[in-house]
N, C-alpha and C positions, 0 to 999 in steps of 0.2 A: 537482280531481277532481267530478265532481256526485253524490247521494247521491236514491236513489230514491224517492219517497215511501215511508216506513214501510220501508225495510231499511237502516241504519245498518252493516251489515255488507259491503255492497257493494262501498263500496272496497277494504276490506279486503282480502276474496279475489282483487282486483282487482291490486291491488299485490303480494299472497303467491303467484298465478297462476306465476310464474317460478320460486317456490323448489320449489312442489309436481313440477318435473319433475326434483332434484334425488333422490338416490338415498337411500333412508331417511327421506324428508319425506314427512310424511301428514297428511291432515284428520283433526282429532278433538275432543274437547271438555274443555274446564277449568272448572268449578264452574260449568257449566251454560250459558258461554260458548266459542262457537267458536273455534277454536284451531290450532297446527302444532305439531309434533313433529318432532322430528330421532331415529333410531333410538332411540324411545321416548318423549324428552325435550320438554317442552313448551319453545318457545322464543318463542311470539308467540301473541296473541286480539286479539279486541276483543270490544269493552263492547257490548252493545247497547242499554243505556239511552244511553249519549254516543255513539256512534261512534268513541272514542279506540280507539288502538293502544296494545297492553298488549306489551311486549318485557322480555326477562330479559337482563340486563348484570350484568356486574362490579358489585357495589354503588358503587363510588367512581366509575364509569362514569356509575349512574343518578345519584348524589348532584350529581355537576359537571351533568346536563341538568337538574335539578331546578333548581339553584343560578342558572341559567342562563335561564330560563322555557322554556326549550325540551322540558320535557314536568313532569308533575306527580307527587307520589307515588301510588302505588297503594296503595290503605289499603280494600279492601272491607270495611265491616263496622266500620270504626275501627284497624282490625290494619294498621299498615303492613308490605308485602314489601319489605325493603332492598334485593333484587336486581329491580324490578320497576317498570318505569318507563309510565305512561300519557301517551300524544304525544297531543292534542286534533286533532280532525279538522281544525282550521284550520289546521295545521302538516303535513297532508300529504303534500308537497314532501320532507319529512324521511322519510316511510315508509320508503322502498325502501331507503336506505342503513342505517338503523335495522333494521331486518328482516334487513339481509345481516348485520350485524353480532352481533345474534340469534344466528343461524342459526353462524353461527361461532363463537359463544361455547357453543354446546349441543354442539358439537363435540368440545369441551374441548383 
């Protein structure tokens, strides 16, 4: 996936587009970041500074992704969010699957 100059969120929205067709999924913002909600619950966002995908998953899944190098801890301002993983843009090939997992997790 290529990134248009100055718009690090373009790839996020491209991958997110099919989810926006699902019932209850909407665009929103979270901490000033573009994000997706399912029935009001945040489940994915894009870090505008880095282009990283941010996904909300069970803590054990996030720990596993970080341990294998498939994601980084999401720690804005130094505070780690244990249920959120930051998946670098260089691993964008994994984004559709992780977005699907986050969507399912948000559904309870």
